[in-house]
N, CA, C and O of each residue as an XYZ file, in Angstrom:
388
protein
N      13.214     -7.835    -30.983
C      13.694     -9.113    -30.921
C      15.323     -9.183    -30.752
O      16.062     -8.665    -31.589
N      15.842     -9.907    -29.534
C      17.218    -10.082    -29.159
C      17.815    -10.593    -30.476
O      17.270    -11.460    -31.159
N      18.991     -9.987    -30.790
C      19.877    -10.638    -31.616
C      20.956    -11.713    -31.018
O      21.419    -11.472    -29.903
N      21.276    -12.606    -31.549
C      22.107    -13.455    -30.931
C      23.328    -12.851    -31.312
O      23.267    -12.371    -32.444
N      24.607    -12.693    -30.642
C      25.796    -12.051    -31.145
C      27.014    -13.186    -31.293
O      28.071    -12.997    -31.895
N      26.655    -14.297    -30.666
C      27.808    -15.280    -30.563
C      27.440    -16.475    -31.428
O      26.473    -17.106    -31.001
N      28.000    -16.931    -32.559
C      27.706    -18.012    -33.327
C      27.270    -19.139    -32.613
O      26.212    -19.749    -32.767
N      28.356    -19.406    -31.663
C      28.541    -20.663    -30.865
C      27.188    -20.774    -30.062
O      26.580    -21.839    -30.170
N      26.538    -19.552    -29.087
C      25.517    -19.742    -28.620
C      24.232    -19.975    -29.480
O      23.237    -20.587    -29.092
N      24.390    -19.436    -30.624
C      23.174    -19.345    -31.509
C      23.049    -20.714    -32.125
O      21.981    -21.104    -32.598
N      24.438    -21.635    -32.116
C      24.027    -22.775    -32.689
C      23.551    -23.662    -31.576
O      22.689    -24.530    -31.712
N      24.237    -23.349    -30.374
C      23.866    -24.322    -29.164
C      22.305    -24.277    -28.757
O      21.718    -25.241    -28.265
N      21.715    -23.030    -29.026
C      20.443    -22.691    -29.071
C      19.602    -23.290    -29.996
O      18.606    -23.890    -29.590
N      19.917    -23.201    -31.471
C      19.318    -24.185    -32.257
C      19.287    -25.652    -31.961
O      18.294    -26.376    -31.897
N      20.722    -26.010    -31.767
C      20.818    -27.680    -31.557
C      19.840    -28.003    -30.157
O      19.167    -29.028    -30.060
N      19.891    -27.062    -29.228
C      19.134    -27.228    -28.099
C      17.700    -27.425    -28.106
O      17.091    -28.118    -27.291
N      17.145    -26.722    -29.155
C      15.840    -26.874    -29.393
C      15.384    -28.034    -30.173
O      14.311    -28.579    -29.918
N      16.277    -28.486    -31.251
C      16.356    -29.971    -31.838
C      16.105    -30.868    -30.842
O      15.095    -31.570    -30.877
N      17.082    -30.943    -29.758
C      17.048    -31.926    -28.652
C      15.995    -31.901    -28.001
O      15.508    -32.947    -27.569
N      15.382    -30.603    -27.780
C      13.794    -30.684    -27.051
C      13.067    -31.500    -28.013
O      12.714    -32.543    -27.464
N      12.775    -31.451    -28.993
C      12.125    -32.107    -30.086
C      12.259    -33.615    -30.118
O      11.319    -34.377    -30.346
N      13.301    -33.920    -29.912
C      13.993    -35.315    -30.368
C      13.945    -35.848    -28.758
O      13.287    -36.869    -28.553
N      14.531    -35.278    -27.755
C      14.803    -36.129    -26.519
C      13.670    -35.675    -25.300
O      13.222    -36.470    -24.473
N      13.361    -34.418    -25.369
C      12.936    -33.706    -24.495
C      13.745    -32.399    -23.935
O      14.802    -31.937    -24.364
N      12.865    -31.900    -22.757
C      13.457    -30.617    -22.339
C      14.821    -30.620    -21.334
O      15.711    -29.780    -21.204
N      14.596    -31.932    -20.680
C      15.562    -31.899    -19.784
C      16.987    -32.015    -20.591
O      17.930    -31.247    -20.398
N      16.989    -33.108    -21.529
C      18.375    -33.009    -22.196
C      18.607    -31.689    -22.990
O      19.785    -31.404    -23.205
N      17.751    -30.936    -23.404
C      17.901    -29.816    -24.240
C      18.283    -28.574    -23.368
O      19.020    -27.679    -23.783
N      17.688    -28.599    -22.062
C      18.168    -27.715    -21.060
C      19.677    -28.055    -20.573
O      20.354    -27.051    -20.352
N      20.171    -29.019    -20.416
C      21.315    -29.592    -20.153
C      22.332    -29.217    -20.990
O      23.337    -28.564    -20.706
N      21.899    -29.813    -22.352
C      23.057    -29.312    -23.314
C      23.331    -27.818    -23.468
O      24.463    -27.377    -23.663
N      22.121    -26.983    -23.360
C      22.324    -25.622    -23.424
C      23.013    -25.036    -22.446
O      23.967    -24.332    -22.778
N      22.754    -25.161    -21.318
C      23.547    -24.902    -19.903
C      24.815    -25.178    -20.293
O      25.608    -24.275    -20.560
N      25.154    -26.575    -20.368
C      26.630    -26.807    -20.442
C      27.485    -25.830    -21.424
O      28.688    -25.586    -21.330
N      26.552    -25.322    -22.404
C      27.216    -24.668    -23.637
C      27.322    -22.983    -23.308
O      27.934    -22.219    -24.054
N      26.726    -22.611    -22.254
C      27.018    -21.618    -21.622
C      25.680    -20.749    -22.149
O      25.799    -19.524    -22.179
N      24.653    -21.238    -22.486
C      23.354    -20.370    -22.865
C      22.638    -19.920    -21.745
O      22.173    -20.789    -21.007
N      22.418    -18.513    -21.413
C      21.945    -17.993    -20.185
C      20.666    -18.653    -20.001
O      19.884    -18.853    -20.930
N      20.433    -19.032    -18.641
C      19.240    -19.827    -18.187
C      17.624    -19.132    -18.685
O      16.611    -19.714    -19.071
N      17.891    -17.738    -18.491
C      16.629    -16.913    -19.123
C      16.206    -17.189    -20.594
O      15.047    -17.240    -21.007
N      17.398    -17.367    -21.343
C      17.141    -18.002    -22.814
C      16.792    -19.152    -22.874
O      16.009    -19.523    -23.748
N      17.269    -19.937    -22.001
C      16.774    -21.322    -22.367
C      15.279    -21.267    -22.015
O      14.516    -21.412    -22.971
N      14.752    -21.087    -20.840
C      13.611    -20.722    -20.391
C      12.600    -20.242    -21.426
O      11.485    -20.744    -21.573
N      13.068    -19.269    -22.100
C      12.414    -18.522    -22.973
C      12.257    -19.607    -24.430
O      11.160    -19.982    -24.844
N      13.439    -19.948    -24.995
C      13.142    -21.087    -26.277
C      12.529    -22.270    -25.900
O      11.826    -22.836    -26.737
N      12.681    -22.816    -24.646
C      11.623    -24.025    -24.529
C      10.578    -23.775    -24.047
O       9.919    -24.811    -23.960
N      10.006    -22.837    -23.637
C       8.521    -22.568    -23.237
C       7.659    -21.588    -24.095
O       6.464    -21.418    -23.854
N       8.325    -20.944    -25.116
C       7.635    -20.048    -25.816
C       7.778    -20.026    -27.277
O       8.449    -19.156    -27.832
N       7.122    -21.025    -27.966
C       7.545    -21.652    -29.310
C       7.488    -20.221    -30.381
O       8.296    -19.906    -31.254
N       6.394    -19.613    -30.006
C       6.249    -18.297    -30.921
C       7.386    -17.037    -30.764
O       7.438    -16.064    -31.516
N       8.099    -17.238    -29.842
C       9.081    -16.343    -29.598
C      10.566    -16.785    -30.387
O      11.501    -15.991    -30.487
N      10.599    -18.011    -30.855
C      11.789    -18.676    -31.596
C      11.998    -18.053    -33.239
O      11.119    -17.664    -34.008
N      13.024    -18.097    -33.386
C      13.400    -17.302    -34.565
C      13.080    -18.476    -35.958
O      12.942    -19.682    -35.754
N      13.008    -17.893    -37.238
C      12.585    -18.719    -38.284
C      13.559    -19.762    -38.517
O      13.210    -20.859    -38.953
N      14.713    -19.491    -38.259
C      15.709    -20.895    -38.656
C      15.869    -21.686    -37.356
O      16.599    -22.677    -37.389
N      15.223    -21.326    -36.146
C      15.229    -22.326    -35.059
C      13.797    -23.419    -35.634
O      13.602    -24.573    -35.252
N      13.162    -22.832    -36.381
C      11.815    -23.586    -36.744
C      12.422    -24.613    -37.949
O      12.365    -25.842    -37.920
N      12.924    -23.909    -38.847
C      13.500    -24.765    -39.731
C      14.612    -26.035    -39.273
O      14.628    -27.193    -39.690
N      15.390    -25.475    -38.414
C      15.815    -26.522    -37.591
C      15.091    -27.763    -37.040
O      15.598    -28.884    -37.066
N      13.962    -27.511    -36.576
C      13.056    -28.590    -36.295
C      12.186    -29.341    -37.346
O      11.855    -30.516    -37.187
N      11.847    -28.615    -38.397
C      11.593    -29.150    -39.677
C      12.224    -30.057    -40.142
O      11.719    -31.083    -40.600
N      13.553    -29.780    -40.086
C      14.677    -30.966    -40.730
C      14.586    -32.091    -39.772
O      14.439    -33.277    -40.069
N      14.710    -31.476    -38.347
C      14.898    -32.803    -37.472
C      13.691    -33.817    -37.813
O      13.846    -35.035    -37.912
N      12.450    -33.129    -37.981
C      11.304    -33.902    -38.160
C      11.373    -34.915    -39.365
O      11.073    -36.109    -39.334
N      11.802    -34.227    -40.364
C      11.911    -34.965    -41.702
C      13.010    -36.095    -41.685
O      12.995    -37.203    -42.221
N      14.025    -35.446    -40.860
C      15.118    -36.921    -41.010
C      14.493    -38.091    -40.034
O      14.699    -39.264    -40.347
N      13.815    -37.814    -38.984
C      13.333    -38.696    -38.152
C      12.431    -39.400    -38.575
O      12.343    -40.540    -38.119
N      11.460    -38.934    -39.599
C      10.580    -39.481    -40.527
C      11.477    -40.519    -41.349
O      11.325    -41.740    -41.336
N      12.278    -39.923    -41.947
C      13.010    -40.642    -43.068
C      13.802    -41.984    -42.454
O      13.931    -43.024    -43.100
N      14.286    -41.794    -41.162
C      14.898    -42.924    -40.537
C      14.060    -43.955    -39.979
O      14.395    -45.126    -39.799
N      12.742    -43.335    -39.671
C      11.526    -44.431    -39.402
C      11.273    -45.273    -40.546
O      11.354    -46.501    -40.546
N      10.949    -44.506    -41.561
C      10.557    -45.384    -42.995
C      11.760    -46.251    -43.430
O      11.523    -47.321    -43.991
N      12.984    -45.878    -43.217
C      14.216    -46.975    -43.736
C      14.125    -48.045    -42.597
O      14.388    -49.184    -42.983
N      13.864    -47.938    -41.516
C      14.123    -48.761    -40.570
C      12.833    -49.855    -40.629
O      12.966    -51.078    -40.605
N      11.542    -49.112    -40.714
C      10.483    -49.981    -41.068
C      10.754    -50.819    -42.382
O      10.175    -51.903    -42.311
N      11.286    -50.689    -43.273
C      11.730    -51.344    -44.549
C      12.770    -52.151    -44.329
O      13.068    -53.023    -45.145
N      13.423    -51.965    -43.240
C      14.602    -52.885    -43.114
C      14.119    -54.061    -42.306
O      14.543    -55.200    -42.500
N      13.151    -53.732    -41.327
C      12.456    -54.889    -40.486
C      11.608    -55.743    -41.453
O      11.563    -56.973    -41.428
N      11.011    -55.023    -42.218
C      10.035    -55.778    -43.136
C      10.693    -56.889    -43.980
O      10.198    -57.992    -44.215
N      12.095    -56.346    -44.471
C      12.927    -57.268    -45.385
C      13.620    -58.414    -44.359
O      13.843    -59.562    -44.741
N      13.885    -58.000    -43.185
C      14.369    -59.060    -42.686
C      13.223    -60.067    -41.995
O      13.550    -61.206    -41.663
N      12.178    -59.690    -41.845
C      11.038    -60.675    -41.700
C      10.940    -61.661    -42.669
O      11.005    -62.879    -42.503
N      10.750    -60.926    -43.875
C      10.673    -61.956    -45.263
C      11.573    -62.554    -45.646
O      11.313    -63.544    -46.330
N      13.107    -62.195    -45.357
C      13.990    -63.145    -45.420
C      14.067    -64.339    -44.651
O      14.554    -65.424    -44.971
N      13.444    -63.940    -43.447
C      13.325    -65.165    -42.364
C      12.147    -66.040    -42.806
O      11.787    -67.053    -42.207
N      11.564    -65.527    -43.957
C      10.208    -66.698    -44.342
C       9.009    -66.370    -43.633
O       8.168    -67.248    -43.441
N       8.842    -65.219    -43.230
C       7.638    -64.850    -42.425
C       6.886    -63.759    -43.343
O       7.563    -62.996    -44.032
N       5.597    -63.699    -43.343
C       4.487    -63.150    -43.947
C       4.170    -62.023    -42.921
O       4.067    -62.364    -41.743
N       4.005    -60.719    -43.250
C       3.356    -59.490    -42.452
C       2.209    -59.225    -43.008
O       1.911    -59.344    -44.196
N       1.393    -58.769    -41.903
C       0.023    -58.227    -42.207
C      -0.098    -57.302    -41.344
O       0.730    -57.428    -40.441
N      -0.978    -56.163    -41.198
C      -1.211    -55.021    -40.354
C      -1.045    -55.352    -38.699
O      -0.702    -54.560    -37.820
N      -1.317    -56.441    -38.598
C      -1.520    -56.680    -36.956
C      -0.501    -57.587    -36.573
O      -0.158    -57.425    -35.402
N       0.127    -58.538    -37.210
C       1.119    -59.724    -36.550
C       1.639    -60.166    -37.756
O       1.292    -59.738    -38.857
N       2.568    -61.122    -37.525
C       3.789    -62.026    -38.054
C       3.119    -63.377    -38.269
O       2.418    -63.827    -37.362
N       3.296    -64.112    -39.489
C       2.941    -65.368    -39.677
C       4.044    -65.935    -40.222
O       4.602    -65.466    -41.214
N       4.504    -67.192    -39.482
C       5.621    -67.788    -39.720
C       5.252    -68.597    -41.044
O       4.114    -69.049    -41.176
N       6.095    -68.748    -41.888
C       5.504    -69.179    -43.207
C       6.104    -70.804    -43.130
O       5.864    -71.595    -44.043
């Protein structure tokens, strides 16, 4: 296993992996390339999940948890806004009160 010797590059790779999860590989590649990450490293971390480090997977797990929490908060906010507007909600559509 190759050891990353530069903390900034390590963080760039880790953040790039999170960007890959959140926005896709084009954004991830662009970000990592702009941070000076070697193209061979970018290719490896974006195409071979099994080659990633445990800390890289932890970063993805945190991103997933955060996105689920944000989605739940957003959903509650939308429901509350509809209810304040006098609408009732069910699973399929909104009814005006």
